[in-house]
C-alpha positions in Angstrom: 109.3 -8.5 -124.2 111.9 -5.7 -124.7 115.0 -6.5 -126.8 118.1 -7.6 -124.9 120.4 -4.6 -124.2 124.1 -4.3 -124.9 125.7 -2.1 -122.2 128.8 -0.2 -123.2 130.8 0.9 -120.1 133.0 3.9 -120.9 136.0 4.4 -118.6 139.3 5.8 -120.0 138.1 5.6 -123.6 135.9 8.7 -124.0 135.4 8.6 -127.8 133.3 6.9 -130.5 136.1 6.6 -133.1 138.1 3.3 -133.0 136.0 2.1 -130.1 135.7 -1.7 -130.4 133.2 -2.2 -127.5 130.8 0.3 -129.0 131.2 -1.2 -132.5 130.6 -4.8 -131.3 127.7 -3.9 -129.1 126.0 -2.0 -132.0 125.9 -5.2 -134.0 123.9 -7.0 -131.4 120.9 -4.9 -130.5 119.9 -1.8 -128.5 122.9 0.0 -127.0 123.1 1.6 -123.5 126.3 3.8 -123.4 127.2 4.3 -119.7 129.6 6.4 -117.7 129.8 5.9 -113.9 130.9 8.7 -111.6 132.5 6.6 -108.8 132.8 8.4 -105.4 135.3 5.8 -104.1 137.7 6.5 -107.0 137.6 10.3 -106.4 138.5 9.7 -102.8 141.8 8.2 -103.8 144.9 10.2 -103.1 146.1 10.2 -106.8 142.9 11.9 -108.2 142.2 15.6 -108.5 139.9 18.3 -109.8 142.0 18.9 -112.9 141.5 15.2 -113.9 137.7 15.6 -113.5 137.6 18.9 -115.5 139.2 17.2 -118.5 136.9 14.2 -118.1 133.8 16.4 -117.6 134.4 18.3 -120.8 135.2 15.1 -122.7 132.0 13.5 -121.5 129.9 16.3 -122.9 131.6 15.9 -126.2 131.1 12.2 -126.1 127.4 12.7 -125.4 127.1 14.9 -128.4 128.7 12.3 -130.6 126.5 9.5 -129.3 123.4 11.6 -129.8 124.3 12.0 -133.4 124.4 8.2 -133.6 120.9 8.0 -132.0 121.5 7.2 -128.3 122.7 9.8 -125.7 125.1 8.9 -122.9 123.7 7.7 -119.6 125.5 8.9 -116.5 125.0 7.3 -113.1 126.8 8.1 -109.8 127.7 5.3 -107.3 130.0 2.3 -107.0 130.2 0.5 -110.2 129.0 -2.9 -109.1 126.0 -1.4 -107.4 125.1 0.8 -110.5 125.4 -2.2 -112.8 123.4 -4.3 -110.5 120.5 -1.8 -110.5 120.7 -1.5 -114.3 120.5 -5.3 -114.6 117.3 -5.1 -112.5 115.8 -2.3 -114.7 116.7 -3.7 -118.1 117.3 -7.0 -119.8 121.1 -6.6 -120.0 122.4 -9.2 -122.3 126.1 -8.3 -122.1 128.6 -5.6 -120.8 131.2 -4.3 -123.2 134.3 -2.2 -122.2 137.9 -1.7 -122.9 140.5 -3.2 -120.6 141.9 -0.7 -118.1 145.3 -0.6 -116.6 144.5 1.8 -113.8 145.4 2.3 -110.2 144.9 -0.2 -107.5 141.4 1.0 -106.8 140.2 0.4 -110.3 141.9 -3.0 -110.3 139.9 -4.1 -107.2 136.8 -2.4 -108.6 137.0 -4.5 -111.8 137.4 -7.7 -109.8 134.3 -6.8 -107.8 132.4 -6.1 -111.0 133.5 -9.3 -112.6 132.2 -11.3 -109.6 128.9 -9.5 -109.6 128.3 -10.0 -113.4 129.4 -13.6 -113.2 126.9 -14.2 -110.4 124.2 -12.8 -112.6 125.3 -14.9 -115.6 126.0 -11.8 -117.7 129.1 -11.9 -119.9 131.6 -9.1 -119.7 133.5 -8.6 -123.0 136.7 -6.6 -122.5 138.6 -5.4 -125.6 142.2 -4.2 -125.9 142.9 -0.6 -126.8 146.6 -0.5 -125.9 149.4 -3.0 -126.5 149.1 -4.3 -123.0 148.7 -8.1 -123.0 146.5 -9.7 -120.3 147.8 -12.1 -119.0 151.4 -11.9 -120.2 153.5 -15.0 -119.7 156.7 -13.7 -121.2 158.1 -10.5 -122.6 159.5 -12.4 -125.6 157.6 -11.4 -128.7 155.8 -8.6 -127.0 156.9 -5.9 -129.5 155.6 -8.1 -132.4 152.2 -8.4 -130.9 152.1 -4.7 -130.2 152.8 -4.1 -133.9 150.2 -6.5 -134.9 147.5 -4.8 -132.8 148.4 -1.3 -133.8 148.6 -2.3 -137.5 145.0 -3.5 -137.5 142.3 -1.3 -139.1 140.6 1.0 -136.6 137.2 -0.2 -135.3 134.5 1.1 -137.7 132.2 3.8 -136.4 128.6 2.5 -136.3 126.3 4.3 -138.8 123.7 4.5 -136.0 122.8 3.0 -132.7 119.6 1.3 -131.8 118.4 3.4 -128.9 117.6 2.1 -125.4 114.5 4.0 -124.5 113.2 5.0 -121.1 116.5 5.1 -119.1 117.0 8.0 -116.8 120.3 9.8 -116.1 121.4 11.9 -119.1 124.4 14.2 -119.3 122.5 16.9 -117.4 122.9 14.8 -114.2 126.7 15.1 -114.5 128.1 16.8 -111.4 130.3 19.8 -111.7 132.6 18.2 -109.2 132.1 14.7 -107.7 132.0 14.3 -103.9 135.5 13.7 -102.6 137.2 15.9 -105.1 138.9 19.0 -103.6 137.3 22.2 -105.0 140.6 23.4 -106.4 140.5 26.7 -108.4 140.3 26.2 -112.2 143.6 25.9 -114.0 144.6 26.5 -117.6 144.0 23.1 -119.1 144.3 21.7 -122.5 140.9 21.7 -124.2 139.2 18.3 -123.6 137.0 16.3 -125.9 137.0 14.3 -129.1 137.2 17.2 -131.6 140.0 18.8 -129.6 142.1 15.7 -129.6 141.9 15.3 -133.4 142.7 19.0 -133.8 145.8 18.7 -131.6 146.9 15.7 -133.5 146.4 17.3 -136.9 148.2 20.5 -135.8 151.2 18.5 -134.5 151.5 16.3 -137.7 151.0 19.2 -140.1 152.9 22.0 -138.4 154.4 21.8 -134.9 155.8 18.3 -135.2 158.7 19.5 -137.4 160.3 21.0 -134.2 159.8 17.9 -132.1 163.3 16.4 -132.3 165.0 19.7 -131.3 162.5 21.1 -129.0 161.1 18.5 -126.6 163.9 18.8 -124.0 163.5 22.6 -123.5 160.9 23.5 -120.9 160.0 26.6 -123.0 160.1 25.2 -126.5 158.3 22.0 -125.6 155.1 23.7 -124.9 154.5 23.8 -128.7 157.2 21.4 -130.0 155.8 18.4 -128.0 152.7 16.7 -129.3 150.6 17.7 -126.3 148.5 14.6 -127.0 149.1 13.2 -123.5 145.7 13.9 -121.8 143.8 12.8 -124.9 145.6 9.5 -124.8 145.3 9.2 -121.0 141.5 9.6 -121.1 141.0 8.0 -124.5 139.5 10.8 -126.5 142.1 9.6 -129.1 143.1 6.0 -129.6 146.8 5.2 -129.6 146.2 3.3 -132.8 144.8 6.3 -134.6 147.8 8.4 -133.5 150.3 5.8 -134.7 148.6 5.2 -138.0 148.3 9.0 -138.7 152.0 9.4 -137.8 152.9 6.7 -140.4 150.7 8.3 -143.0 152.5 11.6 -142.4 155.9 9.9 -142.6 154.9 8.6 -146.0 153.9 12.1 -147.1 157.2 13.5 -145.9 159.1 10.8 -147.8 157.7 12.2 -151.0 159.4 15.6 -150.4 162.5 16.3 -152.5 165.6 14.6 -151.3 167.9 17.0 -149.5 165.0 19.3 -148.5 165.9 20.6 -145.0 162.2 20.4 -144.0 162.1 16.8 -145.1 165.1 15.9 -142.9 163.7 17.7 -139.9 160.3 16.0 -140.3 161.8 12.6 -140.8 163.9 12.9 -137.6 161.0 14.2 -135.5 158.5 11.7 -136.7 160.9 8.8 -136.2 161.5 9.9 -132.6 157.9 10.4 -131.9 156.9 7.0 -133.2 159.6 5.4 -131.1 158.1 7.0 -128.1 154.7 5.6 -128.9 156.1 2.1 -128.6 157.4 2.9 -125.1 153.9 4.1 -124.0 152.5 0.5 -123.7 155.9 -0.9 -122.6 155.6 1.0 -119.4 151.9 0.3 -118.9 152.6 -3.4 -119.2 154.8 -3.3 -116.2 152.0 -2.2 -113.9 149.6 -4.6 -115.6 152.0 -7.5 -114.8 152.8 -6.3 -111.3 150.2 -4.0 -109.7 152.3 -3.7 -106.5 154.5 -1.2 -108.4 152.1 1.5 -107.4 152.8 0.9 -103.7 156.1 -0.9 -103.2 159.7 -0.8 -104.6 160.0 -3.0 -107.6 163.5 -3.8 -106.5 162.8 -5.0 -103.0 166.5 -4.7 -102.1 165.8 -0.9 -101.9 163.2 -1.4 -99.1 164.1 0.8 -96.2 166.6 2.9 -98.2 164.6 6.1 -98.0 161.3 5.3 -96.2 162.5 5.9 -92.7 164.3 9.1 -93.6 161.4 11.0 -95.2 161.6 14.7 -94.6 158.2 16.3 -94.6 159.6 19.9 -94.8 161.7 19.1 -97.8 158.6 17.6 -99.4 156.7 20.8 -98.8 159.4 23.0 -100.3 159.6 20.7 -103.4 155.8 20.8 -103.9 155.6 24.6 -103.6 158.6 25.3 -105.8 160.8 26.8 -102.9 163.9 24.6 -103.1 166.2 27.4 -104.0 167.0 25.7 -107.4 165.5 28.0 -110.0 164.6 25.5 -112.7 163.3 22.9 -110.3 161.1 25.6 -108.7 159.9 26.9 -112.1 158.8 23.5 -113.2 156.9 22.8 -110.0 155.1 26.1 -110.2 154.3 25.6 -113.9 152.8 22.2 -113.0 150.7 23.7 -110.3 149.2 26.2 -112.6 149.0 24.4 -115.9 149.1 20.7 -115.2 151.9 19.9 -117.7 155.6 20.1 -118.3 157.8 18.2 -120.7 159.5 14.9 -120.1 163.0 16.0 -119.3 161.7 18.4 -116.7 159.5 15.7 -115.2 162.4 13.4 -114.9 164.5 16.1 -113.4 162.0 17.1 -110.6 161.5 13.4 -109.7 165.3 12.8 -109.6 165.8 15.9 -107.5 163.1 14.8 -105.0 164.5 11.2 -105.0 168.3 11.8 -104.8 169.0 15.3 -103.7 166.1 15.6 -101.2 166.2 11.8 -100.5 162.4 11.4 -100.5 160.9 8.0 -101.0 159.0 8.1 -104.3 155.5 7.2 -103.1 154.5 10.6 -101.7 156.0 12.6 -104.6 154.3 10.2 -107.0 150.9 11.0 -105.5 151.5 14.7 -105.6 152.6 14.6 -109.3 149.6 12.3 -110.1 147.3 15.0 -108.8 149.0 17.9 -110.7 149.5 16.0 -114.0 146.4 16.6 -116.1 147.6 13.6 -118.2 148.0 11.2 -115.3 148.2 7.7 -116.7 148.8 5.2 -113.8 150.6 2.5 -115.9 153.2 5.0 -117.1 153.3 7.1 -114.0 154.3 4.5 -111.4 156.7 2.7 -113.7 158.4 6.0 -114.4 158.4 7.1 -110.8 160.3 4.0 -109.9 162.6 4.2 -112.9 163.5 7.9 -112.2 164.1 7.3 -108.5 166.4 4.3 -108.9 164.2 1.5 -107.4 163.7 -0.7 -110.5 167.0 -2.4 -110.1 167.5 -2.6 -113.9 168.0 1.1 -114.9 171.0 3.4 -114.5 170.7 6.0 -111.7 169.6 9.2 -113.4 170.8 11.9 -111.0 170.2 15.1 -112.9 172.4 18.0 -112.1 169.8 20.8 -111.5 172.3 23.6 -112.4 173.6 21.9 -115.5 170.0 21.2 -116.6 169.2 24.9 -116.0 172.1 26.1 -118.1 171.5 23.5 -120.9 167.7 23.7 -121.2 166.9 27.3 -120.2 170.2 29.1 -121.1 168.7 32.6 -121.0 166.5 31.9 -118.0 163.2 32.8 -119.8 161.3 29.9 -118.4 162.7 30.5 -114.9 161.8 34.3 -114.9 158.3 33.5 -116.1 157.5 31.1 -113.3 159.8 32.4 -110.5 159.1 36.2 -110.7 161.3 36.7 -107.6 164.2 36.2 -110.0 162.8 38.4 -112.9 165.5 41.0 -112.6 168.4 38.7 -111.9 171.0 38.8 -114.7 171.9 35.9 -116.9 175.2 35.6 -115.0 173.4 34.5 -111.9 170.0 33.2 -112.9 171.0 29.6 -112.7 172.8 29.9 -109.3 171.4 33.0 -107.7 172.8 32.1 -104.3 176.2 32.9 -105.6 175.3 36.6 -106.3 177.3 39.1 -104.4 175.3 41.1 -101.9 175.3 44.3 -103.9 173.9 42.5 -107.0 171.2 40.9 -104.8 170.2 44.4 -103.7 170.2 45.7 -107.3 168.1 42.8 -108.6 165.6 43.1 -105.8 166.2 39.5 -104.8 167.9 38.9 -101.5 168.7 35.2 -101.1 167.1 33.8 -98.0 164.6 36.7 -97.9 163.0 37.2 -101.4 164.0 33.8 -102.7 165.2 30.8 -100.6 168.7 29.6 -100.4 169.3 26.1 -101.7 167.6 23.5 -99.4 170.6 21.2 -100.0 174.1 21.3 -101.5 173.3 19.5 -104.8 176.8 18.1 -105.4 177.2 16.7 -101.9 173.6 15.3 -102.0 174.3 13.5 -105.3 177.5 12.0 -103.9 175.7 10.7 -100.9 172.9 9.2 -103.0 175.3 7.4 -105.2 177.1 5.9 -102.2 173.9 4.7 -100.6 172.8 3.0 -103.8 176.2 1.5 -104.4 175.9 -0.2 -101.0 172.6 -1.7 -102.1 173.3 -2.6 -105.7 176.7 -4.1 -105.0 175.3 -7.1 -103.0 175.1 -10.5 -104.7 171.4 -10.9 -103.7 170.6 -7.5 -105.1 172.2 -8.4 -108.5 170.3 -11.7 -108.6 167.0 -9.9 -107.9 167.8 -7.4 -110.7 168.3 -10.3 -113.2 164.8 -11.6 -112.3 163.3 -8.1 -112.8 165.0 -7.8 -116.2 163.6 -11.1 -117.3 160.0 -10.1 -116.3 159.9 -6.5 -117.2 162.8 -5.6 -119.4 162.5 -4.6 -123.1 163.4 -7.3 -125.7 164.1 -4.7 -128.4 167.7 -5.0 -129.6 169.4 -1.6 -129.4 171.0 -0.3 -132.5 174.8 0.4 -132.5 174.1 4.1 -131.9 172.1 3.4 -128.7 173.9 0.6 -127.0 175.1 2.8 -124.2 171.8 4.7 -123.7 169.0 3.8 -121.4 165.4 3.5 -122.8 163.7 6.9 -123.3 161.4 8.1 -120.6 157.8 7.4 -121.3 157.3 11.1 -120.6 159.2 11.4 -123.8 156.0 10.0 -125.3 154.4 13.3 -124.9 151.8 11.1 -123.6 152.9 11.3 -120.2 152.4 10.9 -120.3 154.8 14.5 -124.0 153.4 10.6 -121.8 159.9 14.5 -123.4 156.5 12.6 -124.2 
């Protein structure tokens, strides 16, 4: 009789380092490491080719690491419950091991179907935590303490070797270039995928680039290097959050040994303190979706139902997607996203706020577009943040970013704008932030005629902001709305006590995590 097999199902955890399911399975017999290419998932409206490209490269790196341990990765294509069912017929599967996943609604329903199928077969499914998300969570009280306890534990040890599972077909060579259902979009300039790349980016950030984090993560230009750029590696699990946190704390200890008064020490301490703070918020936002999966589809604050839905303007949505709103920084950000799959947190917040308040678009369709263009799409962070930035949580202040002020503050010389909106390349600094105000003779001299070479503003941003505030005031001012907000705060609100310096500030965006999610993140 062949030995019972321990099946390790890889999902958003494409690594061998600090991988509890792999570590536990290796102690119990032959290991079958499995990745399933699921057509149903890739048919979902929040998935895209750029996600697959990062996963594809990471799977090849994962296969190499597993081969070095003695057992290559097995790849199968199909719906998960069917694939697992067939493997259970081919092999004596003793147990399935995987990390918990806080994904989109499709993966939530998929996991429920898999659980039923394995339960019917009498096969245990062991799920392990890799984030600070608690399942199930009965109260937010004490949540921060349990996060600290999990993240402070030693990382799961890497097995010295794996007992191979012989005679199973479906190696890495069967991995499709592009799964069925994924649009064949042209390649874009992605961050390098894979286990080694993740560790390289982390090391580069903590040893060099991270010193500029505190002063650089808000600028759309500086943030390309000042942010950690770890977000896709955390989203797809080529790095564990615990490894990142522990490495950050080790670096903080090293910095603390620098001479007192050293300017570099001061800059490093400030940056690392801010970065670690944002790592805490990563799981805080994921917990919201774990506790209430409907956040992906419906307003968290149901008093907002009907506020925007019936007024959705398809043409405004198109202009926003294509970077043709007439607001230079908004358009530059949307075009940079289209071509590179990443922008920093403040710009993410700004483009969402612009879509939500100035263009008065209900957040659901913009959220799907951004999910597809963000290489680092993390559902738990994404949908919680979309609702937070669009004002539908009921517990956060309205963040109505002024697109002109943000342009002046974050791209004062217009370098980022000119790079991504070449129509404005010859516009002088006097007019780069509000080109629609240029006199006609200067429009001719710059080769940019407003309304012809570059669009006039799609809305008056000041008037649109006033109207948005008035509409929300009408909703939030009602007693029933305030009562509902209190319930949301009790269920989802942070319990961390703000310091005296931050009592008037809202929690940082998870995109500040550089993980958006740079999670600035």
